[in-house]
C-alpha positions, 0 to 999 in steps of 0.5 A: 246617419253619422254619429253626432260629435259632442265636444269633450267639455260638453260631454262631461257636463251632459253626462250629469243630466238625468235621462238625457239620452231618452230626451234626445231620442224623443227630440229626434223622433219629433224632428223626424215627424216634423220633417215628414210633415213638411215633406208631405205639406210642400210641393216637391218643386218647392222643396227642391228650390229650398234645397238649392237655396240652402246649398247656395247659402252654404257655398257662400258661407264656405267662400267667406261671404260676409253677411254684415257687408252684404247688408251694408251694400244693400242699404247703400244701394237702397239709399241711392234709389 
């Protein structure tokens, strides 16, 4: 896993929080458990579809996809139906 980069201004503020490291580690452990649970809960084909959809969404975002414009286009399409 890559190190998590924290902006300098946030790092200064975060350094003042008691036991922050322990809390972050606890959060990460819970997220790992949640991830393992979801991996067991859902069929591998379903997880593959979700991963593919996430990749598609990331590609759209990186290409300048405008969610508000897409919503307006959909609303216009529905109005014509």
